[in-house]
C-alpha positions as CSV (number, residue, x, y, z in Angstrom):
1,X,13.4,-4.7,-9.4
2,X,16.4,-6.1,-9.1
3,X,16.8,-5.1,-4.9
4,X,13.0,-6.7,-4.6
5,X,14.0,-10.1,-5.9
6,X,17.3,-10.1,-4.3
7,X,15.6,-9.8,-0.6
8,X,12.7,-12.3,-1.9
9,X,15.4,-14.7,-2.1
10,X,17.5,-14.0,0.9
11,X,14.5,-14.8,3.1
12,X,13.5,-17.6,0.9
13,X,10.2,-16.3,-0.5
14,X,8.8,-15.9,-4.1
15,X,8.8,-11.9,-5.7
16,X,5.5,-12.0,-7.1
17,X,4.5,-10.1,-10.3
18,X,8.3,-9.4,-11.4
19,X,7.4,-6.0,-10.9
20,X,8.1,-2.9,-8.8
21,X,6.1,0.2,-9.3
22,X,7.1,3.4,-8.0
23,X,5.0,5.1,-5.1
24,X,6.5,7.9,-4.0
25,X,9.5,10.3,-4.6
26,X,11.1,13.3,-3.1
27,X,13.8,15.6,-2.8
28,X,16.3,15.1,0.1
29,X,19.9,16.2,0.7
30,X,22.8,13.4,0.5
31,X,25.1,13.3,3.2
32,X,27.4,15.9,1.6
33,X,24.2,18.3,1.9
34,X,23.5,18.2,-2.5
35,X,19.9,18.0,-3.5
36,X,18.9,14.0,-5.0
37,X,16.3,12.7,-5.4
38,X,14.3,9.5,-2.8
39,X,12.7,7.2,-4.9
40,X,10.2,4.5,-3.0
41,X,9.1,1.4,-5.0
42,X,6.4,-0.9,-3.7
43,X,6.3,-4.6,-4.9
44,X,4.3,-8.2,-3.5
45,X,5.9,-11.3,-2.4
46,X,4.9,-14.4,-0.9
47,X,6.5,-16.8,1.7
48,X,4.0,-19.7,1.5
49,X,2.5,-18.9,-2.4
50,X,-0.9,-18.4,-0.8
51,X,-0.5,-14.8,1.2
52,X,0.4,-11.9,-0.6
53,X,2.4,-9.5,1.4
54,X,3.9,-5.9,0.5
55,X,7.3,-4.8,0.4
56,X,9.2,-1.5,-0.1
57,X,12.4,-0.5,-1.8
58,X,14.0,2.8,-1.3
59,X,16.6,4.6,-3.1
60,X,18.7,7.7,-2.3
61,X,20.2,8.7,-5.8
62,X,21.5,5.2,-7.5
63,X,21.8,3.3,-4.0
64,X,19.5,1.0,-2.6
65,X,18.9,2.5,1.2
66,X,16.7,0.1,2.7
67,X,14.2,-2.7,1.9
68,X,11.1,-3.2,4.4
69,X,9.2,-6.6,4.0
70,X,5.9,-6.7,6.1
71,X,5.3,-10.0,7.4
72,X,2.7,-11.4,10.0
73,X,5.2,-11.0,12.6
74,X,6.5,-7.6,12.4
75,X,8.5,-5.9,9.4
76,X,11.5,-7.1,8.2
77,X,14.3,-4.6,7.0
78,X,17.3,-5.5,4.8
């Protein structure tokens, strides 16, 4: 949730519902070749308080690997 809220704050958007839900979990290999989990969480945000947009946060192990914000002009990747 913190990564979602921080990404929204960075682009001056509102993090809606104050929740992020688990969308997908899979097993991956980290850079050392060890097995770990990659979790993908979905959340909603709004730039104009009228339209809901979707965002995703990917976490590899304990580290946030990417935040993707879908916008009308294309995806923003942080």
